[in-house]
C-alpha positions, 0 to 999 in steps of 0.5 A, a space after each residue: 508512493 510519497 516523494 521524499 520531499 513531502 515526507 520530510 516536510 510532514 516529518 518537520 511540521 510534525 517535529 516543530 508542532 506546526 501541523 496548522 498549514 491547510 496545503 501539509 494537510 491536504 497532503 497528508 489526507 491525499 496520502 493516507 486516501 491513496 493508502 487505503 486505496 492501495 491497501 483495499 487493491 492488494 487484498 483483492 489481489 491477496 483474495 484473488 490468489 488465495 482462491 486461485 491456490 484453493 482452486 489449485 489442479 495438479 499441472 503434472 509437472 515434477 513433485 518440489 517443482 516451485 515453477 
């Protein structure tokens, strides 16, 4: 998660046209990297879930039962 204060700082700096602050650039790089890792983890999870569904065997539940 990106703290609201960080988002505010990024947006204000962007709007002012002053985006040269090294700390701000580092924050943006760090957050972008974290997002890349989260997306990769979510894709892995999605793949596992899709694989589970593709190998699903009827467990004897009632038809139309979601749980």
